[in-house]
SEZATI-73052 format. One record per atom (N, C-alpha, C, O, CB): z, y, x; residue in one letter; residue number from 1; atom name. Coordinates in steps of 0.1 Angstrom, whole numbers, m for minus. Each point is the difference from the previous one (the first is absolute). Glycine has a CB too. Layout:
<sites>
SITE; Z; Y; X; rest; nr; atom
SITE; Z; Y; X; A; NUM; CA
...
</sites>
This chain:
<sites>
SITE; Z; Y; X; rest; nr; atom
SITE; 0; m12; 8; M; 1; N
SITE; 0; 12; m8; M; 1; CA
SITE; 0; 12; 9; M; 1; C
SITE; 6; 1; 11; M; 1; O
SITE; 6; m13; m30; M; 1; CB
SITE; m19; 23; 14; Y; 2; N
SITE; 0; 12; 8; Y; 2; CA
SITE; 13; 8; m1; Y; 2; C
SITE; 7; m1; m10; Y; 2; O
SITE; m32; 2; 5; Y; 2; CB
SITE; 27; 6; 16; K; 3; N
SITE; 12; 8; 1; K; 3; CA
SITE; m4; 15; 0; K; 3; C
SITE; m12; 3; 1; K; 3; O
SITE; 24; m21; 12; K; 3; CB
SITE; m3; 27; m14; Q; 4; N
SITE; m3; 14; 0; Q; 4; CA
SITE; m4; 4; 15; Q; 4; C
SITE; 7; m3; 9; Q; 4; O
SITE; 10; 7; m28; Q; 4; CB
SITE; m28; 3; 20; S; 5; N
SITE; m5; 4; 13; S; 5; CA
SITE; 7; 14; 3; S; 5; C
SITE; 0; 9; m8; S; 5; O
SITE; m22; m21; 4; S; 5; CB
SITE; 27; 13; 17; P; 6; N
SITE; 5; 13; 4; P; 6; CA
SITE; m10; 10; 3; P; 6; C
SITE; 3; 12; 2; P; 6; O
SITE; 16; m24; 8; P; 6; CB
SITE; m32; 8; m10; I; 7; N
SITE; m11; 9; 3; I; 7; CA
SITE; m6; 6; m13; I; 7; C
SITE; m1; 12; m2; I; 7; O
SITE; m4; m25; 23; I; 7; CB
SITE; 2; 4; m31; S; 8; N
SITE; m6; 4; m12; S; 8; CA
SITE; 9; 2; m12; S; 8; C
SITE; m3; 5; m10; S; 8; O
SITE; m17; m16; 18; S; 8; CB
SITE; 32; 5; m7; N; 9; N
SITE; 10; 0; m10; N; 9; CA
SITE; m5; m8; m12; N; 9; C
SITE; 5; 2; m12; N; 9; O
SITE; 4; 20; 19; N; 9; CB
SITE; m18; m31; m5; K; 10; N
SITE; m5; m9; m10; K; 10; CA
SITE; 4; m14; 3; K; 10; C
SITE; 3; m3; 12; K; 10; O
SITE; m22; 18; m17; K; 10; CB
SITE; 19; m24; m4; K; 11; N
SITE; 3; m14; 2; K; 11; CA
SITE; m13; m7; 6; K; 11; C
SITE; m7; m7; m7; K; 11; O
SITE; 24; 6; m12; K; 11; CB
SITE; m19; 4; 32; S; 12; N
SITE; m13; m4; 6; S; 12; CA
SITE; 3; m6; 14; S; 12; C
SITE; m9; m1; 8; S; 12; O
SITE; m4; 18; m21; S; 12; CB
SITE; 26; m20; 16; L; 13; N
SITE; 4; m5; 13; L; 13; CA
SITE; 2; m15; 0; L; 13; C
SITE; 7; m6; m8; L; 13; O
SITE; 4; 28; 13; L; 13; CB
SITE; m19; m29; 3; L; 14; N
SITE; 1; m14; 1; L; 14; CA
SITE; 7; m4; 13; L; 14; C
SITE; m4; 6; 10; L; 14; O
SITE; m18; m9; m24; L; 14; CB
SITE; 31; m6; 13; Q; 15; N
SITE; 6; m5; 12; Q; 15; CA
SITE; m3; m15; 2; Q; 15; C
SITE; 2; m8; m9; Q; 15; O
SITE; 17; 25; 7; Q; 15; CB
SITE; m24; m20; 14; E; 16; N
SITE; m3; m14; 3; E; 16; CA
SITE; 5; m2; 14; E; 16; C
SITE; m4; 5; 10; E; 16; O
SITE; m17; m6; m24; E; 16; CB
SITE; 31; m8; 15; D; 17; N
SITE; 8; m2; 12; D; 17; CA
SITE; 5; 13; 5; D; 17; C
SITE; 8; 7; m8; D; 17; O
SITE; m22; m27; 14; D; 17; CB
SITE; 11; 25; 6; D; 18; N
SITE; 5; 12; 5; D; 18; CA
SITE; m10; 12; m1; D; 18; C
SITE; 2; 11; 5; D; 18; O
SITE; 12; m24; 10; D; 18; CB
SITE; m26; 11; m22; L; 19; N
SITE; m10; 10; m3; L; 19; CA
SITE; 3; 7; m13; L; 19; C
SITE; 2; m7; m10; L; 19; O
SITE; m19; m6; 23; L; 19; CB
SITE; 17; 26; m13; L; 20; N
SITE; 0; 8; m12; L; 20; CA
SITE; m13; 7; m1; L; 20; C
SITE; m4; 7; 9; L; 20; O
SITE; 30; m4; m8; L; 20; CB
SITE; m32; m4; m13; L; 21; N
SITE; m14; 6; m1; L; 21; CA
SITE; 0; 8; m14; L; 21; C
SITE; 3; m6; m10; L; 21; O
SITE; m14; m12; 24; L; 21; CB
SITE; 8; 31; m13; C; 22; N
SITE; m1; 8; m12; C; 22; CA
SITE; m15; 0; m4; C; 22; C
SITE; m8; 5; 7; C; 22; O
SITE; 28; 10; 0; C; 22; CB
SITE; m22; m22; m18; F; 23; N
SITE; m14; m1; m5; F; 23; CA
SITE; m5; 13; m5; F; 23; C
SITE; m13; 2; m1; F; 23; O
SITE; 17; m25; m5; F; 23; CB
SITE; 4; 32; 2; D; 24; N
SITE; m5; 13; m5; D; 24; CA
SITE; m5; 9; 11; D; 24; C
SITE; m10; 7; m1; D; 24; O
SITE; 27; m9; m17; D; 24; CB
SITE; m10; 2; 30; S; 25; N
SITE; m3; 9; 10; S; 25; CA
SITE; m8; m6; 12; S; 25; C
SITE; m6; 7; 8; S; 25; O
SITE; 26; 6; m15; S; 25; CB
SITE; m19; m26; 9; G; 26; N
SITE; m6; m7; 11; G; 26; CA
SITE; 9; 1; 12; G; 26; C
SITE; m4; m4; 11; G; 26; O
SITE; m18; 10; m20; G; 26; CB
SITE; 35; m2; 8; Y; 27; N
SITE; 9; 0; 11; Y; 27; CA
SITE; 8; m13; 1; Y; 27; C
SITE; 2; m7; m10; Y; 27; O
SITE; 0; 32; 8; Y; 27; CB
SITE; 1; m29; 14; H; 28; N
SITE; 8; m12; 2; H; 28; CA
SITE; 10; 2; 12; H; 28; C
SITE; m1; 9; 7; H; 28; O
SITE; m18; m23; m15; H; 28; CB
SITE; 29; 5; 8; R; 29; N
SITE; 9; m1; 11; R; 29; CA
SITE; 6; m14; 1; R; 29; C
SITE; m1; m7; m10; R; 29; O
SITE; 7; 32; 7; R; 29; CB
SITE; 0; m28; 14; Y; 30; N
SITE; 6; m13; 2; Y; 30; CA
SITE; 15; 3; 1; Y; 30; C
SITE; 4; 10; 6; Y; 30; O
SITE; m24; m20; 5; Y; 30; CB
SITE; 28; 1; m16; L; 31; N
SITE; 15; 1; 1; L; 31; CA
SITE; 5; m2; 14; L; 31; C
SITE; 9; 7; 5; L; 31; O
SITE; m7; m15; m28; L; 31; CB
SITE; m9; 0; 31; N; 32; N
SITE; 4; m3; 14; N; 32; CA
SITE; m11; 5; 9; N; 32; C
SITE; m4; m7; 9; N; 32; O
SITE; 17; m13; m16; N; 32; CB
SITE; m16; 33; 6; W; 33; N
SITE; m11; 6; 7; W; 33; CA
SITE; 5; 5; 13; W; 33; C
SITE; 10; 7; 1; W; 33; O
SITE; m21; m1; m22; W; 33; CB
SITE; 4; m9; 32; D; 34; N
SITE; 2; 7; 13; D; 34; CA
SITE; m8; 13; 0; D; 34; C
SITE; m11; 0; 5; D; 34; O
SITE; 15; m22; 8; D; 34; CB
SITE; 1; 32; m19; L; 35; N
SITE; m7; 12; m3; L; 35; CA
SITE; m5; 7; 12; L; 35; C
SITE; m11; 5; 0; L; 35; O
SITE; 25; m3; m20; L; 35; CB
SITE; m6; m2; 31; Q; 36; N
SITE; m4; 7; 12; Q; 36; CA
SITE; m13; m7; 6; Q; 36; C
SITE; m9; 7; 4; Q; 36; O
SITE; 33; 0; 0; Q; 36; CB
SITE; m24; m20; m4; T; 37; N
SITE; m12; m7; 5; T; 37; CA
SITE; m12; 2; m9; T; 37; C
SITE; m11; 3; 5; T; 37; O
SITE; 26; m20; 6; T; 37; CB
SITE; m13; 16; m24; F; 38; N
SITE; m11; 3; m9; F; 38; CA
SITE; m6; 13; 2; F; 38; C
SITE; m12; 2; 1; F; 38; O
SITE; 23; m17; m18; F; 38; CB
SITE; m3; 26; 18; E; 39; N
SITE; m5; 13; 1; E; 39; CA
SITE; m7; 3; 14; E; 39; C
SITE; m10; 6; 1; E; 39; O
SITE; 28; 2; m16; E; 39; CB
SITE; m12; m14; 25; S; 40; N
SITE; m6; 2; 14; S; 40; CA
SITE; m13; m8; 2; S; 40; C
SITE; m8; 5; 8; S; 40; O
SITE; 31; m2; 0; S; 40; CB
SITE; m26; m13; m16; K; 41; N
SITE; m12; m8; 2; K; 41; CA
SITE; m10; 3; m11; K; 41; C
SITE; m12; m5; 0; K; 41; O
SITE; 25; m13; 10; K; 41; CB
SITE; m10; 27; m20; S; 42; N
SITE; m9; 3; m11; S; 42; CA
SITE; m8; 12; 3; S; 42; C
SITE; 5; 9; 7; S; 42; O
SITE; 11; m20; m23; S; 42; CB
SITE; m29; 12; 11; P; 43; N
SITE; m8; 12; 2; P; 43; CA
SITE; 7; 12; m8; P; 43; C
SITE; 7; m2; m9; P; 43; O
SITE; m28; m12; 12; P; 43; CB
SITE; 18; 26; 2; D; 44; N
SITE; 5; 12; m7; D; 44; CA
SITE; m3; 0; m15; D; 44; C
SITE; 9; 5; m7; D; 44; O
SITE; m11; 7; 29; D; 44; CB
SITE; m9; m17; m26; E; 45; N
SITE; m4; 0; m14; E; 45; CA
SITE; 10; m8; m8; E; 45; C
SITE; 3; 4; m12; E; 45; O
SITE; m27; m2; 18; E; 45; CB
SITE; 31; m12; m1; I; 46; N
SITE; 10; m7; m7; I; 46; CA
SITE; 13; 7; 1; I; 46; C
SITE; 7; 2; m10; I; 46; O
SITE; m19; m23; 14; I; 46; CB
SITE; 16; 25; 8; V; 47; N
SITE; 13; 7; 1; V; 47; CA
SITE; 0; 13; m8; V; 47; C
SITE; 11; 3; m5; V; 47; O
SITE; m9; m12; 28; V; 47; CB
SITE; m13; 16; m25; K; 48; N
SITE; 0; 12; m8; K; 48; CA
SITE; 3; m3; m15; K; 48; C
SITE; 4; 9; m7; K; 48; O
SITE; m21; 0; 23; K; 48; CB
SITE; 16; m21; m20; T; 49; N
SITE; 2; m3; m14; T; 49; CA
SITE; 15; m3; m3; T; 49; C
SITE; 4; m3; m11; T; 49; O
SITE; m27; m6; 9; T; 49; CB
SITE; 31; 10; 12; K; 50; N
SITE; 15; m3; m1; K; 50; CA
SITE; 6; 8; m12; K; 50; C
SITE; m2; 12; m1; K; 50; O
SITE; 3; m17; 26; K; 50; CB
SITE; 6; m2; m33; F; 51; N
SITE; 8; 6; m11; F; 51; CA
SITE; 14; m5; 2; F; 51; C
SITE; 3; m12; 1; F; 51; O
SITE; m23; 13; m17; F; 51; CB
SITE; 30; 8; 15; I; 52; N
SITE; 14; m4; 1; I; 52; CA
SITE; 6; 2; m13; I; 52; C
SITE; 0; 11; m6; I; 52; O
SITE; 2; m5; 30; I; 52; CB
SITE; 4; m17; m30; D; 53; N
SITE; 5; 1; m13; D; 53; CA
SITE; 14; 6; 0; D; 53; C
SITE; 6; 3; 11; D; 53; O
SITE; m19; m23; m18; D; 53; CB
SITE; 20; 21; m5; Q; 54; N
SITE; 13; 7; m1; Q; 54; CA
SITE; 11; m8; 8; Q; 54; C
SITE; 11; 6; 3; Q; 54; O
SITE; m18; 3; m25; Q; 54; CB
SITE; 5; m22; 25; D; 55; N
SITE; 9; m7; 7; D; 55; CA
SITE; m3; m1; 15; D; 55; C
SITE; 7; m7; 8; D; 55; O
SITE; m3; m7; m28; D; 55; CB
SITE; m14; 22; 25; G; 56; N
SITE; m3; 0; 14; G; 56; CA
SITE; m9; m11; 5; G; 56; C
SITE; m2; m2; 12; G; 56; O
SITE; 23; 13; m9; G; 56; CB
SITE; m27; m19; m12; N; 57; N
SITE; m9; m11; 3; N; 57; CA
SITE; m14; 6; 3; N; 57; C
SITE; m5; 8; m8; N; 57; O
SITE; 19; m25; m5; N; 57; CB
SITE; m21; 12; 23; S; 58; N
SITE; m13; 4; 3; S; 58; CA
SITE; m10; m9; m7; S; 58; C
SITE; 1; m12; 1; S; 58; O
SITE; 7; 21; 21; S; 58; CB
SITE; m18; m3; m28; W; 59; N
SITE; m11; m7; m7; W; 59; CA
SITE; m13; 5; 6; W; 59; C
SITE; m1; 11; 5; W; 59; O
SITE; 14; m14; m26; W; 59; CB
SITE; m23; m6; 21; F; 60; N
SITE; m14; 4; 5; F; 60; CA
SITE; m10; m6; m9; F; 60; C
SITE; 2; m10; m7; F; 60; O
SITE; 6; 10; 31; F; 60; CB
SITE; m20; 7; m25; K; 61; N
SITE; m11; m5; m8; K; 61; CA
SITE; m3; m14; 5; K; 61; C
SITE; 0; m3; 12; K; 61; O
SITE; m9; 26; m16; K; 61; CB
SITE; 6; m32; m6; L; 62; N
SITE; m4; m14; 3; L; 62; CA
SITE; m13; 0; 8; L; 62; C
SITE; m9; 7; m3; L; 62; O
SITE; 21; m15; m17; L; 62; CB
SITE; m12; 0; 31; T; 63; N
SITE; m11; m1; 8; T; 63; CA
SITE; m3; m15; 2; T; 63; C
SITE; 7; m9; m3; T; 63; O
SITE; m2; 31; 15; T; 63; CB
SITE; m17; m24; m6; M; 64; N
SITE; m4; m14; 3; M; 64; CA
SITE; m5; 0; 15; M; 64; C
SITE; m9; 8; 3; M; 64; O
SITE; 4; m14; m28; M; 64; CB
SITE; 9; m3; 33; F; 65; N
SITE; m4; m1; 13; F; 65; CA
SITE; m6; m14; 3; F; 65; C
SITE; 5; m10; m5; F; 65; O
SITE; 12; 27; 12; F; 65; CB
SITE; m27; m18; 2; T; 66; N
SITE; m4; m13; 6; T; 66; CA
SITE; 0; 3; 15; T; 66; C
SITE; 5; 11; 4; T; 66; O
SITE; m19; m19; m24; T; 66; CB
SITE; 9; m1; 28; N; 67; N
SITE; 0; 2; 14; N; 67; CA
SITE; m10; 11; 4; N; 67; C
SITE; 1; 6; 11; N; 67; O
SITE; 6; m30; m7; N; 67; CB
SITE; m17; 26; m12; T; 68; N
SITE; m11; 10; 4; T; 68; CA
SITE; m2; 11; m10; T; 68; C
SITE; m5; 11; 4; T; 68; O
SITE; m6; m30; 7; T; 68; CB
SITE; 16; 18; m23; L; 69; N
SITE; m2; 10; m10; L; 69; CA
SITE; 13; 4; m7; L; 69; C
SITE; 10; m8; 0; L; 69; O
SITE; m33; 0; m4; L; 69; CB
SITE; 24; 20; m2; A; 70; N
SITE; 11; 4; m8; A; 70; CA
SITE; m5; 8; m12; A; 70; C
SITE; m10; 7; 1; A; 70; O
SITE; 25; m6; 19; A; 70; CB
SITE; m8; m2; m31; L; 71; N
SITE; m3; 8; m12; L; 71; CA
SITE; 11; 10; m1; L; 71; C
SITE; 12; m4; m1; L; 71; O
SITE; m24; m16; m11; L; 71; CB
SITE; 9; 33; 13; L; 72; N
SITE; 10; 10; 1; L; 72; CA
SITE; m2; 10; m12; L; 72; C
SITE; m11; 3; m4; L; 72; O
SITE; 12; m6; 29; L; 72; CB
SITE; 10; 9; m29; P; 73; N
SITE; m1; 11; m11; P; 73; CA
SITE; m4; 13; 7; P; 73; C
SITE; 4; 3; 11; P; 73; O
SITE; 13; m15; m25; P; 73; CB
SITE; m26; 19; 8; K; 74; N
SITE; m3; 14; 4; K; 74; CA
SITE; m2; 8; m12; K; 74; C
SITE; m10; m2; m8; K; 74; O
SITE; m1; m7; 29; K; 74; CB
SITE; 20; 18; m24; E; 75; N
SITE; 0; 8; m12; E; 75; CA
SITE; 0; m9; m12; E; 75; C
SITE; 9; m9; m1; E; 75; O
SITE; m21; 28; 13; E; 75; CB
SITE; 3; m18; m21; E; 76; N
SITE; m1; m9; m11; E; 76; CA
SITE; m10; m11; 1; E; 76; C
SITE; m5; m5; m9; E; 76; O
SITE; 12; 24; m5; E; 76; CB
SITE; m10; m22; 27; R; 77; N
SITE; m10; m10; 3; R; 77; CA
SITE; 6; m11; 9; R; 77; C
SITE; 10; 2; 6; R; 77; O
SITE; m29; 15; m9; R; 77; CB
SITE; 12; m28; 4; W; 78; N
SITE; 3; m10; 10; W; 78; CA
SITE; m11; m1; 10; W; 78; C
SITE; m12; 1; m5; W; 78; O
SITE; 26; m14; m12; W; 78; CB
SITE; m12; 13; 29; I; 79; N
SITE; m10; m1; 10; I; 79; CA
SITE; 2; m12; 9; I; 79; C
SITE; 11; m5; 1; I; 79; O
SITE; m13; 30; m1; I; 79; CB
SITE; m9; m30; 6; V; 80; N
SITE; 0; m11; 9; V; 80; CA
SITE; m2; 5; 14; V; 80; C
SITE; m9; 8; 3; V; 80; O
SITE; 0; m24; m21; V; 80; CB
SITE; 18; 11; 27; V; 81; N
SITE; m2; 4; 14; V; 81; CA
SITE; 0; m12; 9; V; 81; C
SITE; 4; m11; m4; V; 81; O
SITE; 9; 32; m1; V; 81; CB
SITE; m20; m20; 16; K; 82; N
SITE; m1; m11; 9; K; 82; CA
SITE; 8; 3; 13; K; 82; C
SITE; m1; 11; 6; K; 82; O
SITE; m22; m16; m15; K; 82; CB
SITE; 31; m5; 13; W; 83; N
SITE; 9; 2; 12; W; 83; CA
SITE; m9; m1; 12; W; 83; C
SITE; m9; m8; 1; W; 83; O
SITE; 28; m2; m13; W; 83; CB
SITE; m16; 19; 22; Q; 84; N
SITE; m7; 0; 13; Q; 84; CA
SITE; 8; m8; 10; Q; 84; C
SITE; 12; m3; m2; Q; 84; O
SITE; m22; 26; m4; Q; 84; CB
SITE; 4; m26; 17; S; 85; N
SITE; 7; m8; 10; S; 85; CA
SITE; 11; 8; 7; S; 85; C
SITE; 9; m6; 5; S; 85; O
SITE; m30; m6; m1; S; 85; CB
SITE; 21; 26; m5; D; 86; N
SITE; 10; 8; 6; D; 86; CA
SITE; 12; 2; m10; D; 86; C
SITE; 9; 7; 3; D; 86; O
SITE; m26; 4; 11; D; 86; CB
SITE; 16; m18; m26; G; 87; N
SITE; 11; 1; m9; G; 87; CA
SITE; m2; 11; m11; G; 87; C
SITE; 8; 0; m10; G; 87; O
SITE; 7; m9; 28; G; 87; CB
SITE; m24; 17; m16; N; 88; N
SITE; m4; 11; m10; N; 88; CA
SITE; m9; m6; m10; N; 88; C
SITE; m4; m12; 1; N; 88; O
SITE; 7; 30; 16; N; 88; CB
SITE; m7; m10; m26; F; 89; N
SITE; m10; m5; m10; F; 89; CA
SITE; m10; 10; m3; F; 89; C
SITE; 1; 12; 3; F; 89; O
SITE; 17; m26; m13; F; 89; CB
SITE; m30; 10; 4; K; 90; N
SITE; m10; 9; m4; K; 90; CA
SITE; m3; m3; m15; K; 90; C
SITE; 1; m11; m5; K; 90; O
SITE; m11; 12; 29; K; 90; CB
SITE; 6; 10; m30; Y; 91; N
SITE; m3; m1; m14; Y; 91; CA
SITE; m14; m7; m1; Y; 91; C
SITE; m9; 3; 7; Y; 91; O
SITE; 22; 18; m13; Y; 91; CB
SITE; m14; m29; m4; L; 92; N
SITE; m13; m6; m3; L; 92; CA
SITE; m8; 9; m9; L; 92; C
SITE; 6; 10; m5; L; 92; O
SITE; 3; m33; 7; L; 92; CB
SITE; m22; 21; m3; P; 93; N
SITE; m8; 10; m8; P; 93; CA
SITE; 5; 3; m14; P; 93; C
SITE; 8; m8; m6; P; 93; O
SITE; m27; 0; 19; P; 93; CB
SITE; 16; 20; m18; S; 94; N
SITE; 5; 5; m12; S; 94; CA
SITE; m2; m9; m12; S; 94; C
SITE; 8; 1; m10; S; 94; O
SITE; m12; 21; 19; S; 94; CB
SITE; m5; m31; m9; E; 95; N
SITE; m2; m9; m11; E; 95; CA
SITE; 12; m10; m2; E; 95; C
SITE; 1; m7; m10; E; 95; O
SITE; m26; 9; 13; E; 95; CB
SITE; 34; m2; 7; T; 96; N
SITE; 12; m9; m1; T; 96; CA
SITE; 11; 8; m7; T; 96; C
SITE; 11; m6; m2; T; 96; O
SITE; m18; m6; 23; T; 96; CB
SITE; 5; 24; m25; E; 97; N
SITE; 10; 7; m8; E; 97; CA
SITE; 0; m4; m14; E; 97; C
SITE; m11; m4; m5; E; 97; O
SITE; 10; 24; 21; E; 97; CB
SITE; 12; m19; m23; F; 98; N
SITE; 1; m5; m14; F; 98; CA
SITE; 5; 12; m8; F; 98; C
SITE; 12; 1; m3; F; 98; O
SITE; m8; m24; 10; F; 98; CB
SITE; m14; 32; m12; P; 99; N
SITE; 4; 12; m7; P; 99; CA
SITE; 6; m4; m14; P; 99; C
SITE; 7; 9; m6; P; 99; O
SITE; m24; 4; 18; P; 99; CB
SITE; 14; m25; m17; D; 100; N
SITE; 5; m3; m14; D; 100; CA
SITE; 13; m8; 1; D; 100; C
SITE; 3; m8; m8; D; 100; O
SITE; m27; 7; 0; D; 100; CB
SITE; 32; 5; 18; F; 101; N
SITE; 13; m7; 1; F; 101; CA
SITE; 9; 1; m12; F; 101; C
SITE; 0; 10; m7; F; 101; O
SITE; m1; m5; 31; F; 101; CB
SITE; 7; m16; m28; I; 102; N
SITE; 9; 0; m11; I; 102; CA
SITE; 12; m9; 5; I; 102; C
SITE; m2; m10; 6; I; 102; O
SITE; m17; 13; m24; I; 102; CB
SITE; 31; 2; 14; S; 103; N
SITE; 12; m8; 5; S; 103; CA
SITE; 0; m13; m8; S; 103; C
SITE; m5; m1; m10; S; 103; O
SITE; 18; 22; 15; S; 103; CB
SITE; m6; m31; 1; A; 104; N
SITE; 1; m13; m6; A; 104; CA
SITE; 7; 1; m13; A; 104; C
SITE; m4; m7; m10; A; 104; O
SITE; 5; m4; 32; A; 104; CB
SITE; 9; 20; m23; Y; 105; N
SITE; 7; 2; m13; Y; 105; CA
SITE; m10; 4; m11; Y; 105; C
SITE; 0; m5; m11; Y; 105; O
SITE; 22; 11; 24; Y; 105; CB
SITE; m30; 5; m10; D; 106; N
SITE; m9; 5; m9; D; 106; CA
SITE; m11; m11; m4; D; 106; C
SITE; m4; m1; m12; D; 106; O
SITE; 8; 24; 21; D; 106; CB
SITE; m8; m31; 1; Y; 107; N
SITE; m10; m10; m3; Y; 107; CA
SITE; 6; m10; m10; Y; 107; C
SITE; m7; m4; m10; Y; 107; O
SITE; m3; 7; 33; Y; 107; CB
SITE; 22; m8; m21; F; 108; N
SITE; 6; m9; m9; F; 108; CA
SITE; 3; 6; m14; F; 108; C
SITE; m1; m7; m10; F; 108; O
SITE; 11; m5; 30; F; 108; CB
SITE; m6; 24; m20; Q; 109; N
SITE; 1; 7; m13; Q; 109; CA
SITE; m13; 1; m8; Q; 109; C
SITE; m1; m3; m12; Q; 109; O
SITE; 20; 16; 22; Q; 109; CB
SITE; m30; m11; m2; K; 110; N
SITE; m13; 1; m6; K; 110; CA
SITE; m4; m14; m6; K; 110; C
SITE; m5; m1; m11; K; 110; O
SITE; m2; 19; 27; K; 110; CB
SITE; 10; m28; m8; L; 111; N
SITE; m3; m14; m5; L; 111; CA
SITE; 8; m3; m13; L; 111; C
SITE; m5; m6; m9; L; 111; O
SITE; 0; m1; 33; L; 111; CB
SITE; 18; 11; m24; R; 112; N
SITE; 8; m3; m12; R; 112; CA
SITE; m6; 7; m12; R; 112; C
SITE; 0; m5; m11; R; 112; O
SITE; 20; 3; 25; R; 112; CB
SITE; m24; 15; m12; N; 113; N
SITE; m6; 8; m11; N; 113; CA
SITE; m13; m6; m6; N; 113; C
SITE; m4; 3; m11; N; 113; O
SITE; 16; 17; 21; N; 113; CB
SITE; m19; m27; m1; E; 114; N
SITE; m13; m6; m4; E; 114; CA
SITE; 2; m12; m9; E; 114; C
SITE; m9; m4; m8; E; 114; O
SITE; m1; 12; 29; E; 114; CB
SITE; 22; m14; m21; D; 115; N
SITE; 2; m12; m8; D; 115; CA
SITE; 2; 3; m15; D; 115; C
SITE; 3; m9; m8; D; 115; O
SITE; 7; m2; 28; D; 115; CB
</sites>
């Protein structure tokens, strides 16, 4: 069952093991997070999304990483970047941007309304 999200104040927070995910905002955090390591190894695009809730917990926009690619939030879009051998990354061409971004929460609400 969903819990109250400290970010959106809606019942859109899912907890699975130590992962907390706000379906409304796309933010997530782990209960047992090594926050210093996460921030030091993450690109600025991810660190810039940091949100600190009223209890002092740090949240970041949900991302996806592989060994060579990452899906990162940028404004209201998701972009795909490719990791370089020096540890930095480069943006892939603009067709990899997703201007029609919709949060998972909104997507599931839309599906419910279609039934």
